[in-house]
MARBA-3410 file (N, C-alpha, C, O; in Angstrom, 1 decimal):
240
0.9,-1.2,0.0,0.0,0.0,0.0,0.9,1.2,0.0,1.8,1.3,0.8 ~ 0.6,2.2,-0.9,1.4,3.4,-1.0,1.1,4.2,0.2,0.0,4.3,0.8 ~ 2.1,4.9,0.6,1.9,5.9,1.7,2.2,7.3,1.2,3.2,7.7,0.7 ~ 1.0,8.1,1.5,1.2,9.6,0.9,2.1,10.2,1.6,2.4,10.0,2.8 ~ 2.8,11.1,0.7,3.8,12.0,1.2,3.3,13.2,1.9,2.7,14.0,1.3
3.5,13.3,3.3,2.9,14.6,4.0,4.1,15.2,4.7,5.0,14.5,5.2 ~ 4.1,16.5,4.8,5.3,17.2,5.5,5.2,16.9,7.0,4.1,16.8,7.6 ~ 6.3,16.8,7.6,6.4,16.8,9.0,6.0,18.0,9.6,6.5,19.0,9.2 ~ 5.1,17.9,10.7,4.7,19.0,11.3,5.1,19.2,12.9,5.0,20.2,13.5 ~ 5.6,18.2,13.3,6.1,18.0,14.7,7.4,18.8,14.9,8.1,18.8,14.0
7.8,19.4,16.0,9.0,19.9,16.1,10.1,18.9,16.4,9.8,17.8,16.9 ~ 11.3,19.2,16.2,12.5,18.2,16.4,13.2,17.7,15.1,12.9,18.0,14.0 ~ 14.2,17.1,15.4,15.0,16.6,14.2,14.4,15.3,13.6,13.9,14.4,14.3 ~ 14.6,15.2,12.3,14.0,14.0,11.6,13.3,14.4,10.4,12.7,15.5,10.3 ~ 13.2,13.5,9.3,12.7,13.8,8.1,11.2,13.7,8.2,10.4,14.4,7.5
10.7,12.9,9.0,9.3,12.5,9.1,8.7,12.8,10.6,9.4,13.0,11.5 ~ 7.5,12.9,10.7,6.9,13.0,12.1,7.1,11.6,12.8,7.3,11.6,14.0 ~ 7.2,10.6,12.1,7.6,9.4,12.9,8.8,9.4,13.5,9.0,9.1,14.6 ~ 9.9,9.8,12.6,11.2,10.1,13.2,11.4,11.0,14.3,12.2,10.8,15.3 ~ 10.5,12.1,14.2,10.6,13.1,15.2,10.1,12.7,16.5,10.6,12.9,17.6
8.8,12.0,16.4,8.2,11.6,17.7,8.8,10.5,18.3,8.9,10.4,19.5 ~ 9.4,9.4,17.5,10.1,8.3,18.1,11.6,8.8,18.4,12.3,8.2,19.2 ~ 12.1,9.8,17.7,13.5,10.3,18.0,14.4,9.2,17.5,15.3,8.7,18.2 ~ 14.1,8.7,16.4,14.9,7.5,15.7,16.2,7.9,15.4,17.1,7.1,15.5 ~ 16.6,9.2,15.0,17.9,9.6,14.7,18.8,9.4,16.0,19.9,8.8,16.0
18.3,9.9,17.1,19.1,9.7,18.4,19.1,8.3,18.8,20.1,7.9,19.4 ~ 18.0,7.6,18.6,17.9,6.2,19.2,18.9,5.4,18.5,19.7,4.6,19.1 ~ 18.9,5.5,17.1,19.9,4.6,16.4,21.2,4.9,16.3,22.0,4.2,15.6 ~ 21.6,6.3,17.0,22.9,6.7,17.1,23.6,6.3,18.5,24.6,6.8,18.8 ~ 22.8,5.5,19.2,23.4,5.2,20.7,24.1,3.9,20.7,24.5,3.5,21.7
24.2,3.2,19.4,25.1,1.9,19.3,26.4,2.4,18.6,26.4,3.3,17.9 ~ 27.5,1.7,18.9,28.8,1.9,18.4,28.7,1.8,16.9,27.9,1.0,16.3 ~ 29.5,2.6,16.2,29.6,2.5,14.8,30.5,1.3,14.3,31.4,0.9,15.1 ~ 30.2,0.9,13.2,31.1,-0.4,12.6,32.5,0.0,12.7,33.3,-1.0,13.0 ~ 33.0,1.2,12.6,34.5,1.5,12.7,34.9,1.2,14.1,36.1,0.8,14.3
33.9,1.4,15.1,34.4,1.2,16.5,34.4,-0.2,17.1,34.9,-0.4,18.2 ~ 33.8,-1.1,16.3,33.4,-2.4,16.9,34.8,-3.2,17.0,35.7,-3.1,16.1 ~ 34.9,-3.9,18.1,36.1,-4.8,18.2,35.6,-6.1,17.6,36.4,-7.0,17.4 ~ 34.4,-6.2,17.4,33.6,-7.5,16.7,32.4,-7.1,16.2,31.8,-6.2,16.8 ~ 31.9,-7.5,15.1,30.6,-7.2,14.8,29.4,-7.5,15.6,28.4,-6.8,15.6
29.6,-8.6,16.5,28.7,-8.9,17.4,28.4,-7.9,18.6,27.6,-8.1,19.5 ~ 29.3,-6.8,18.6,29.0,-5.9,19.6,27.6,-5.3,19.4,26.9,-4.9,20.4 ~ 27.2,-5.2,18.2,25.8,-4.6,17.8,24.7,-5.3,18.6,23.8,-4.7,19.2 ~ 24.8,-6.7,18.4,23.9,-7.7,19.1,24.0,-7.4,20.6,22.9,-7.3,21.2 ~ 25.1,-7.4,21.2,25.3,-7.2,22.6,24.7,-5.9,23.1,24.2,-5.9,24.2
24.9,-4.9,22.4,24.5,-3.6,22.9,23.0,-3.4,22.7,22.2,-3.0,23.6 ~ 22.6,-3.8,21.5,20.9,-3.8,21.4,20.2,-4.5,22.3,19.1,-4.0,22.7 ~ 20.6,-5.7,22.7,19.8,-6.6,23.6,19.9,-5.8,25.1,18.8,-5.6,25.7 ~ 21.0,-5.3,25.4,21.1,-4.6,26.8,20.5,-3.3,26.9,19.9,-2.9,27.9 ~ 20.6,-2.4,25.7,19.9,-1.2,25.6,18.4,-1.3,25.5,17.7,-0.4,26.0
17.9,-2.2,24.9,16.5,-2.4,24.8,15.9,-3.0,26.1,14.8,-2.8,26.4 ~ 16.7,-3.9,26.8,16.4,-4.3,28.2,16.2,-3.1,29.0,15.2,-3.0,29.8 ~ 17.1,-2.0,29.0,16.9,-0.9,29.8,15.6,-0.1,29.5,15.0,0.5,30.4 ~ 15.2,-0.1,28.4,14.0,0.7,27.8,12.8,-0.1,28.4,11.8,0.6,29.0 ~ 12.8,-1.6,28.3,11.6,-2.1,28.9,11.6,-2.1,30.6,10.6,-2.2,31.2
12.7,-1.9,31.0,12.9,-1.8,32.6,12.4,-0.5,32.9,11.8,-0.3,34.0 ~ 12.6,0.5,32.1,12.0,1.9,32.4,10.6,1.9,32.4,9.9,2.4,33.3 ~ 10.0,1.2,31.3,8.5,1.1,31.3,8.1,0.2,32.5,7.1,0.6,33.1 ~ 8.6,-0.8,32.9,8.3,-1.7,34.1,8.2,-0.8,35.3,7.2,-0.7,36.0 ~ 9.3,0.0,35.5,9.4,0.9,36.7,8.2,1.9,36.6,7.6,2.2,37.7
7.9,2.4,35.4,6.8,3.3,35.3,5.5,2.7,35.9,4.8,3.2,36.7 ~ 5.2,1.4,35.3,4.1,0.7,35.6,3.9,0.4,37.2,2.8,0.6,37.7 ~ 5.1,0.0,37.7,5.1,-0.2,39.2,4.8,1.0,40.1,4.1,1.0,41.1 ~ 5.4,2.2,39.7,5.3,3.4,40.2,3.8,3.8,40.3,3.3,4.2,41.4 ~ 3.1,3.6,39.2,1.8,4.0,38.9,1.0,2.9,39.8,0.0,3.3,40.5
1.3,1.7,39.8,0.5,0.7,40.7,0.7,1.1,42.2,-0.3,0.9,43.0 ~ 1.8,1.6,42.6,2.0,2.1,43.9,1.0,3.1,44.3,0.4,3.0,45.3 ~ 0.9,4.2,43.4,0.0,5.3,43.6,-1.4,4.7,43.8,-2.1,4.9,44.8 ~ -1.8,3.8,42.9,-3.3,3.3,43.1,-3.4,2.4,44.4,-4.5,2.3,45.0 ~ -2.4,1.9,44.8,-2.4,1.0,45.9,-2.6,1.9,47.1,-3.4,1.7,48.0
-1.9,3.0,47.1,-1.9,4.0,48.2,-3.3,4.7,48.3,-3.8,5.0,49.4 ~ -3.9,4.8,47.1,-5.4,5.3,47.0,-6.5,4.2,47.4,-7.7,4.5,47.4 ~ -6.0,2.9,47.6,-6.9,1.8,47.8,-7.6,1.2,46.5,-8.5,0.4,46.6 ~ -7.0,1.7,45.4,-7.6,1.2,44.1,-6.8,-0.1,43.6,-5.9,-0.2,42.8 ~ -7.3,-1.2,44.2,-6.8,-2.4,44.1,-6.7,-2.9,42.7,-5.6,-3.3,42.2
-7.8,-2.8,42.1,-7.9,-3.3,40.7,-7.1,-2.7,39.7,-6.5,-3.3,38.8 ~ -7.0,-1.2,39.8,-6.0,-0.5,38.8,-4.5,-0.9,39.2,-3.7,-1.0,38.3 ~ -4.3,-1.1,40.4,-2.9,-1.6,40.8,-2.7,-3.0,40.2,-1.6,-3.1,39.6 ~ -3.5,-4.0,40.2,-3.4,-5.2,39.6,-3.0,-5.3,38.2,-2.1,-5.9,37.7 ~ -3.8,-4.5,37.4,-3.6,-4.3,36.0,-2.2,-3.8,35.6,-1.5,-4.3,34.7
-1.7,-2.9,36.3,-0.4,-2.3,36.0,0.7,-3.3,36.5,1.7,-3.3,35.8 ~ 0.5,-4.0,37.6,1.5,-5.1,38.0,1.6,-6.1,36.9,2.6,-6.5,36.5 ~ 0.3,-6.5,36.5,0.2,-7.5,35.3,1.0,-7.0,34.0,1.6,-7.8,33.3 ~ 0.8,-5.7,33.7,1.6,-5.3,32.6,3.1,-5.4,32.7,3.8,-5.9,31.8 ~ 3.6,-5.0,33.9,4.9,-5.0,34.3,5.4,-6.6,34.1,6.5,-6.9,33.6
4.7,-7.4,34.6,5.2,-8.9,34.5,5.1,-9.2,33.0,6.0,-10.0,32.6 ~ 4.3,-8.8,32.2,4.6,-9.1,30.7,5.8,-8.5,30.1,6.4,-9.0,29.2 ~ 6.1,-7.2,30.6,7.3,-6.6,30.2,8.5,-7.5,30.5,9.4,-7.7,29.6 ~ 8.5,-8.1,31.7,9.6,-8.9,32.1,9.7,-10.2,31.3,10.8,-10.8,31.0 ~ 8.4,-10.7,30.9,8.4,-11.9,30.0,9.1,-11.6,28.7,9.9,-12.4,28.2
8.9,-10.4,28.1,9.5,-10.0,26.9,11.1,-9.8,27.1,11.8,-10.3,26.2 ~ 11.5,-9.3,28.1,12.9,-9.1,28.5,13.5,-10.3,28.5,14.6,-10.5,27.9 ~ 12.9,-11.4,29.2,13.5,-12.6,29.2,13.6,-13.4,27.9,14.6,-14.1,27.6 ~ 12.5,-13.2,27.1,12.5,-14.0,25.8,13.6,-13.4,24.9,14.3,-14.2,24.3 ~ 13.8,-12.0,24.9,14.8,-11.6,23.9,16.2,-11.9,24.4,17.2,-11.8,23.6
16.4,-12.2,25.7,17.7,-12.7,26.1,18.2,-14.0,25.3,19.4,-14.2,25.1 ~ 17.2,-14.7,24.8,17.7,-16.0,24.1,18.6,-15.7,23.0,19.4,-16.6,22.7 ~ 18.5,-14.6,22.3,19.2,-14.5,21.0,20.8,-14.5,21.4,21.6,-14.7,20.5 ~ 21.2,-14.2,22.7,22.4,-14.1,23.2,23.1,-15.6,23.1,24.3,-15.7,22.9 ~ 22.1,-16.6,23.2,22.7,-18.0,23.0,23.4,-18.2,21.8,24.2,-19.1,21.7
23.0,-17.4,20.7,23.8,-17.5,19.4,25.0,-16.7,19.4,25.6,-16.6,18.3 ~ 25.5,-16.1,20.5,26.7,-15.4,20.6,27.8,-16.3,20.9,27.8,-16.8,22.0 ~ 28.8,-16.7,19.9,29.8,-17.8,20.0,30.7,-17.2,21.2,31.0,-16.1,21.3 ~ 31.1,-18.1,22.1,32.0,-17.9,23.1,33.2,-17.2,22.6,33.5,-16.2,23.2 ~ 33.8,-17.6,21.5,35.1,-16.9,20.9,34.9,-15.5,20.7,35.7,-14.6,20.8
33.6,-15.3,20.2,33.3,-13.8,19.8,33.2,-12.9,21.0,33.7,-11.8,21.0 ~ 32.5,-13.4,22.1,32.4,-12.7,23.3,33.7,-12.5,23.8,33.9,-11.4,24.3 ~ 34.6,-13.5,23.9,36.0,-13.3,24.4,36.6,-12.2,23.8,37.5,-11.5,24.4 ~ 36.3,-11.8,22.5,36.9,-10.6,21.9,36.2,-9.3,22.3,36.9,-8.3,22.2 ~ 34.9,-9.3,22.6,34.1,-8.3,22.9,34.4,-7.9,24.4,34.5,-6.7,24.7
34.6,-8.9,25.2,34.6,-8.7,26.7,35.5,-7.6,27.2,35.2,-6.9,28.1 ~ 36.7,-7.5,26.6,37.6,-6.4,27.1,37.0,-5.0,26.8,37.3,-4.0,27.6 ~ 36.3,-4.8,25.9,35.5,-3.6,25.5,34.6,-3.1,26.6,34.3,-1.9,26.6 ~ 34.0,-4.0,27.5,33.2,-3.7,28.4,33.8,-2.9,29.6,33.1,-2.2,30.3 ~ 35.2,-3.2,29.8,35.8,-2.6,30.9,35.3,-3.4,32.1,35.3,-4.6,32.1
35.0,-2.7,33.2,34.6,-3.2,34.4,32.9,-3.2,34.5,32.3,-3.4,35.5 ~ 32.2,-3.0,33.3,31.0,-2.9,33.2,30.1,-4.3,33.5,30.6,-5.3,33.0 ~ 29.1,-4.3,34.1,28.4,-5.4,34.5,26.9,-5.3,34.6,26.4,-4.2,35.0 ~ 26.2,-6.2,34.4,24.7,-6.2,34.4,24.3,-5.7,35.8,23.2,-5.2,36.0 ~ 25.2,-6.0,36.9,24.8,-5.7,38.2,24.7,-4.2,38.4,24.1,-3.7,39.4
25.2,-3.5,37.5,25.2,-2.0,37.6,24.0,-1.5,36.7,23.9,-0.3,36.5 ~ 23.2,-2.3,36.2,22.0,-1.8,35.5,21.1,-0.9,36.3,20.6,-1.3,37.4 ~ 20.9,0.4,35.8,20.0,1.3,36.7,18.7,0.8,36.6,17.9,0.9,37.6 ~ 18.2,0.2,35.4,16.9,-0.3,35.5,16.5,-1.3,36.6,15.5,-1.3,37.3 ~ 17.4,-2.3,36.7,17.3,-3.4,37.6,17.3,-2.7,39.1,16.5,-3.2,39.9
18.1,-1.8,39.4,18.3,-1.0,40.6,16.9,-0.5,40.9,16.4,-0.7,42.0 ~ 16.3,0.2,39.9,15.2,0.9,40.2,14.0,-0.1,40.4,13.1,0.1,41.2 ~ 14.0,-1.2,39.7,13.0,-2.3,39.9,13.1,-2.8,41.2,12.1,-3.2,41.7 ~ 14.3,-3.0,41.8,14.4,-3.6,43.1,13.8,-2.7,44.1,13.0,-3.2,45.0 ~ 14.0,-1.4,44.0,13.4,-0.4,45.0,11.9,-0.3,44.8,11.2,-0.1,45.8
11.5,-0.4,43.6,10.0,-0.4,43.3,9.3,-1.7,43.9,8.3,-1.5,44.5 ~ 9.9,-2.9,43.8,9.2,-4.0,44.4,9.3,-3.9,45.9,8.3,-4.3,46.6 ~ 10.4,-3.4,46.5,10.4,-3.2,47.8,9.3,-2.2,48.4,8.8,-2.5,49.5 ~ 9.1,-1.1,47.7,8.0,-0.2,48.0,6.7,-0.8,47.9,5.8,-0.6,48.8 ~ 6.5,-1.7,46.8,5.2,-2.3,46.6,4.9,-3.5,47.8,3.8,-3.7,48.3
6.0,-4.1,48.1,5.9,-5.1,49.2,5.3,-4.3,50.5,4.3,-4.7,51.0 ~ 6.0,-3.3,50.9,5.6,-2.5,52.0,4.2,-2.1,51.9,3.4,-2.4,52.8 ~ 3.8,-1.4,50.8,2.5,-0.9,50.7,1.4,-1.9,50.7,0.4,-1.7,51.3 ~ 1.7,-3.1,50.2,0.7,-4.1,50.1,0.5,-4.7,51.6,-0.6,-5.0,52.1 ~ 1.7,-4.7,52.3,1.6,-5.2,53.7,0.7,-4.2,54.6,0.0,-4.6,55.5
1.0,-3.0,54.3,0.2,-2.0,55.0,-1.3,-2.0,54.7,-2.1,-1.8,55.6 ~ -1.6,-2.3,53.4,-3.1,-2.4,53.1,-3.6,-3.7,53.9,-4.7,-3.6,54.4 ~ -2.9,-4.7,53.9,-3.5,-5.9,54.5,-3.7,-5.5,56.1,-4.7,-5.8,56.7 ~ -2.6,-5.0,56.5,-2.7,-4.5,58.1,-3.9,-3.6,58.3,-4.7,-3.8,59.3 ~ -4.2,-2.7,57.4,-5.3,-1.7,57.5,-6.7,-2.5,57.4,-7.7,-2.1,58.0
-6.6,-3.6,56.7,-7.9,-4.4,56.6,-8.0,-5.4,57.7,-9.0,-6.1,57.8 ~ -6.9,-5.6,58.5,-6.9,-6.5,59.6,-7.0,-8.0,58.9,-7.7,-8.9,59.3 ~ -6.2,-8.1,57.9,-6.1,-9.5,57.3,-4.7,-9.8,57.1,-3.8,-8.9,57.1 ~ -4.4,-11.1,56.9,-3.0,-11.6,56.5,-3.0,-12.0,55.1,-4.0,-12.1,54.5 ~ -1.8,-12.4,54.7,-1.7,-12.9,53.3,-2.4,-14.5,53.2,-2.9,-14.9,52.2
-2.4,-15.1,54.5,-3.0,-16.4,54.6,-4.5,-16.2,54.3,-5.2,-16.9,53.5 ~ -5.1,-15.2,55.2,-6.5,-14.8,55.0,-6.9,-14.7,53.5,-7.9,-15.2,53.0 ~ -6.1,-14.0,52.7,-6.3,-13.5,51.4,-6.4,-14.9,50.5,-7.3,-15.1,49.7 ~ -5.3,-15.8,50.9,-5.4,-17.0,50.1,-6.5,-18.0,50.4,-6.8,-18.9,49.7 ~ -7.1,-17.9,51.6,-8.2,-18.5,52.1,-9.5,-18.1,51.3,-10.5,-18.9,51.2
-9.5,-16.9,50.8,-10.6,-16.4,50.1,-10.8,-16.8,48.7,-10.2,-17.8,48.2 ~ -11.6,-16.0,48.0,-12.0,-16.4,46.5,-11.0,-15.8,45.6,-10.7,-14.7,45.7 ~ -10.5,-16.7,44.6,-9.6,-16.2,43.6,-10.2,-15.0,42.8,-9.5,-14.2,42.2 ~ -11.5,-14.8,42.9,-12.0,-13.6,42.1,-11.9,-12.2,42.9,-12.0,-11.1,42.3 ~ -11.7,-12.4,44.3,-11.5,-11.2,45.0,-10.5,-10.4,44.5,-9.5,-11.0,44.1
-10.6,-9.0,44.6,-9.6,-8.1,44.0,-8.3,-8.1,44.8,-7.2,-7.8,44.2 ~ -8.4,-8.3,46.0,-7.1,-8.5,46.9,-6.3,-9.7,46.5,-5.0,-9.7,46.4 ~ -7.2,-10.9,46.2,-6.5,-12.1,45.8,-5.9,-11.9,44.5,-4.8,-12.4,44.2 ~ -6.5,-11.2,43.6,-6.0,-11.0,42.2,-4.6,-10.2,42.2,-3.6,-10.5,41.6 ~ -4.8,-9.1,43.2,-3.5,-8.3,43.2,-2.3,-9.2,43.9,-1.2,-9.2,43.4
-2.7,-10.0,44.8,-1.5,-10.9,45.4,-1.0,-11.8,44.3,0.2,-12.1,44.2 ~ -1.8,-12.4,43.5,-1.3,-13.2,42.4,-0.6,-12.4,41.4,0.5,-12.9,40.9 ~ -0.9,-11.3,41.1,-0.2,-10.5,40.1,1.2,-10.2,40.7,2.2,-10.4,40.0 ~ 1.3,-9.9,42.1,2.5,-9.7,42.6,3.5,-10.9,42.6,4.7,-10.8,42.4 ~ 2.8,-12.1,42.8,3.5,-13.3,42.8,4.0,-13.5,41.3,5.2,-13.9,41.0
3.1,-13.2,40.4,3.6,-13.6,39.0,4.7,-12.7,38.5,5.6,-13.1,37.8 ~ 4.6,-11.4,39.1,5.9,-10.5,38.7,7.0,-11.2,39.5,8.1,-11.3,38.9 ~ 7.0,-11.5,40.6,8.1,-12.1,41.4,8.6,-13.3,40.6,9.9,-13.4,40.4 ~ 7.8,-14.2,40.2,8.3,-15.3,39.3,8.8,-15.0,38.0,9.6,-15.8,37.5 ~ 8.4,-13.8,37.4,9.1,-13.4,36.3,10.5,-13.0,36.4,11.4,-13.1,35.5
10.8,-12.4,37.7,12.1,-12.0,38.0,12.9,-13.1,38.0,14.0,-13.1,37.4 ~ 12.5,-14.2,38.7,13.2,-15.4,39.0,13.5,-16.2,37.6,14.6,-16.8,37.4 ~ 12.4,-16.2,36.6,12.7,-16.7,35.3,13.6,-16.1,34.5,14.3,-16.7,33.6 ~ 13.7,-14.6,34.7,14.7,-13.9,34.1,16.2,-14.2,34.4,17.1,-14.4,33.6 ~ 16.2,-14.2,35.9,17.5,-14.8,36.5,18.1,-16.1,36.0,19.3,-16.3,35.7
17.0,-17.1,35.9,17.4,-18.2,35.4,17.9,-18.2,34.0,19.0,-18.7,33.8 ~ 17.2,-17.6,33.2,17.6,-17.4,31.8,19.0,-16.6,31.7,19.9,-16.9,30.9 ~ 19.2,-15.7,32.4,20.5,-15.0,32.4,21.5,-15.9,32.8,22.5,-15.8,32.2 ~ 21.4,-16.7,33.9,22.3,-17.5,34.3,22.6,-18.6,33.2,23.8,-19.0,33.1 ~ 21.7,-19.1,32.7,21.8,-20.1,31.6,22.6,-19.6,30.4,23.6,-20.2,29.9
22.1,-18.4,29.9,22.8,-17.6,28.8,24.3,-17.4,29.2,25.3,-17.8,28.5 ~ 24.5,-16.9,30.4,26.0,-16.6,30.8,26.8,-17.7,30.8,27.9,-17.7,30.2 ~ 26.3,-18.8,31.3,27.2,-20.0,31.4,27.5,-20.7,30.0,28.6,-21.2,29.8 ~ 26.4,-20.5,29.1,26.5,-21.1,27.7,27.6,-20.2,27.1,28.4,-20.8,26.3 ~ 27.7,-19.0,27.2,28.6,-18.1,26.5,29.9,-18.0,27.1,30.9,-17.9,26.4
30.1,-18.0,28.5,31.4,-17.9,29.1,31.8,-19.2,30.0,32.9,-19.3,30.4 ~ 30.9,-20.0,30.2,31.3,-21.3,30.9,30.9,-21.1,32.4,30.4,-20.2,32.9 ~ 31.3,-22.2,33.2,31.2,-22.3,34.6,32.5,-22.1,35.1,33.5,-22.2,34.5 ~ 32.5,-21.7,36.5,33.7,-21.5,37.3,34.6,-20.4,36.9,35.8,-20.5,37.1 ~ 34.1,-19.3,36.2,34.8,-18.2,35.7,34.3,-17.0,36.4,33.3,-17.0,37.2
35.1,-15.9,36.2,34.7,-14.6,36.9,34.0,-13.7,35.9,34.4,-13.7,34.7 ~ 33.0,-12.9,36.4,32.4,-11.8,35.4,33.4,-10.6,35.4,34.4,-10.7,36.0 ~ 33.0,-9.6,34.6,33.7,-8.5,34.3,34.1,-7.8,35.6,35.1,-7.0,35.6 ~ 33.3,-7.9,36.7,33.6,-7.3,38.0,34.1,-8.1,38.9,34.1,-7.8,40.1 ~ 34.6,-9.3,38.5,35.2,-10.2,39.4,34.3,-11.1,40.2,34.8,-11.8,41.1
33.0,-11.1,39.9,32.1,-11.9,40.5,31.9,-13.2,39.8,31.7,-13.3,38.6 ~ 32.0,-14.3,40.6,31.8,-15.6,40.0,30.5,-15.7,39.2,29.5,-15.2,39.6 ~ 30.5,-16.2,38.1,29.4,-16.4,37.2,28.3,-17.3,37.8,27.1,-17.0,37.7 ~ 28.7,-18.3,38.6,27.9,-19.3,39.2,27.2,-18.6,40.4,26.2,-19.1,40.9 ~ 27.5,-17.6,40.9,26.8,-17.0,42.1,25.6,-16.4,41.5,24.7,-16.0,42.3
25.3,-16.3,40.1,24.0,-15.8,39.6,22.9,-16.8,40.0,21.7,-16.4,40.1 ~ 23.2,-18.0,40.1,22.3,-19.1,40.3,21.6,-18.9,41.7,20.5,-19.3,42.0 ~ 22.4,-18.4,42.7,22.0,-18.2,44.1,20.8,-17.1,44.2,20.1,-17.1,45.2 ~ 20.7,-16.2,43.1,19.7,-15.3,43.1,18.3,-15.7,42.5,17.3,-15.1,42.7 ~ 18.3,-16.8,41.8,17.2,-17.4,41.3,16.0,-17.5,42.4,14.9,-17.3,42.1
16.4,-18.0,43.6,15.4,-18.4,44.6,15.1,-17.2,45.4,14.2,-17.3,46.3 ~ 15.8,-16.1,45.2,15.3,-14.9,46.0,14.0,-14.3,45.7,13.6,-14.2,44.5 ~ 13.2,-13.9,46.7,11.8,-13.4,46.5,11.7,-12.0,46.9,12.2,-11.6,48.0 ~ 11.0,-11.3,46.1,10.8,-9.8,46.3,9.5,-9.6,47.2,9.4,-8.5,47.8 ~ 8.6,-10.5,47.2,7.3,-10.5,48.0,7.3,-11.7,48.9,6.5,-12.6,48.7
8.2,-12.0,49.9,8.3,-13.3,50.6,7.1,-13.5,51.3,6.9,-14.7,51.5 ~ 6.3,-12.6,51.8,5.1,-13.0,52.6,4.1,-13.6,51.9,3.4,-14.4,52.5 ~ 4.0,-13.4,50.6,3.0,-14.2,49.7,3.5,-15.7,49.5,2.6,-16.6,49.4 ~ 4.7,-15.8,49.4,5.2,-17.1,49.2,5.1,-18.0,50.5,4.7,-19.1,50.5 ~ 5.5,-17.3,51.7,5.3,-17.9,53.0,3.8,-18.3,53.2,3.6,-19.3,53.8
3.0,-17.5,52.8,1.5,-17.9,53.1,1.1,-19.2,52.4,0.3,-20.0,52.9 ~ 1.7,-19.5,51.2,1.5,-20.8,50.6,2.1,-21.9,51.6,1.3,-22.8,51.9 ~ 3.3,-21.7,52.1,3.8,-22.6,52.9,3.0,-23.0,54.1,2.7,-24.1,54.6 ~ 2.5,-21.8,54.7,1.6,-22.0,55.9,0.3,-22.8,55.6,-0.1,-23.6,56.4 ~ -0.2,-22.5,54.5,-1.4,-23.2,54.0,-1.2,-24.7,53.8,-2.1,-25.5,54.2
-0.1,-25.0,53.3,0.1,-26.3,53.0,0.6,-27.1,54.2,0.2,-28.3,54.4 ~ 1.3,-26.5,55.1,1.7,-27.2,56.3,0.6,-27.4,57.3,0.5,-28.4,58.1 ~ -0.5,-26.4,57.2,-1.6,-26.5,58.1,-2.4,-27.6,57.6,-2.9,-28.5,58.3 ~ -2.5,-27.7,56.2,-3.4,-28.8,55.7,-2.8,-30.2,55.9,-3.4,-31.2,56.0 ~ -1.4,-30.2,55.9,-1.0,-31.6,56.1,-1.1,-32.0,57.5,-0.9,-33.2,57.8
-1.4,-31.1,58.5,-1.7,-31.4,60.0,-3.1,-31.3,60.2,-3.6,-31.4,61.4 ~ -3.9,-31.1,59.1,-5.3,-31.2,59.4,-5.8,-29.9,60.1,-6.8,-29.9,60.8 ~ -5.0,-28.9,60.0,-5.4,-27.7,60.8,-5.7,-26.5,59.7,-4.9,-26.2,58.8 ~ -6.7,-25.8,60.0,-7.0,-24.6,59.2,-6.6,-23.4,59.8,-7.0,-23.1,60.9 ~ -5.6,-22.5,59.2,-5.2,-21.4,60.0,-6.2,-20.4,60.2,-7.0,-20.2,59.3
-6.3,-19.8,61.4,-7.2,-19.0,61.8,-7.0,-17.6,61.1,-5.8,-17.3,60.8 ~ -8.1,-16.7,61.0,-7.8,-15.4,60.5,-6.8,-14.7,61.5,-6.9,-14.8,62.7 ~ -5.8,-13.9,60.8,-4.9,-13.2,61.6,-3.7,-14.0,61.8,-2.8,-13.4,62.4 ~ -3.6,-15.3,61.3,-2.3,-15.9,61.6,-1.7,-16.2,60.1,-2.4,-16.5,59.2 ~ -0.4,-16.0,60.0,0.3,-16.2,58.8,1.4,-17.2,59.0,2.1,-17.4,58.0
END
């Protein structure tokens, strides 16, 4: 289908309004030029990590908005935004898979160009961690104000807004764990086991992070319910 030629009317640099709105000239200039590559696969490596930071920026925005809704008692609106954030993490995890096609010998050439840079320094992940901490505190405060525990929530109906929000938070937590598992898998596939990362951190230490939980109370509630059931006891309201 032919596209009609219309003049750009938006302010900014770029030949078209699409280029100006999306700021494509700036965006596509953020990667190293071919003349600066130590290996052509640097483009792959940079784009995967730069796009991850963009998705994490969106994720942080969703979580911040969810926190605002939660503070206002708007549980349903918070749930929707946490669900969006979880979907963004799914996309981040899936596009890591392309790094499986980065040959170890190629990355060995690229690695010195990273200096001491490491994914541990990602501003997106740092902000995500602080956002999940704030959400965990806010959700706990909400439960306290309602005089219920996480166990009480999970003894309720799955259609209840509070139950749905709790599950959205668990889904988000699970997405973090799945990203970490994929990151560890890709890292060991490219650089192997028993080696040090760019900051001198053992690559195998990544595996220890997989089981870390950002919303521990919601996972502990499952354990409490399972243990109570195995002893033929139903946890009373207010017991977690």
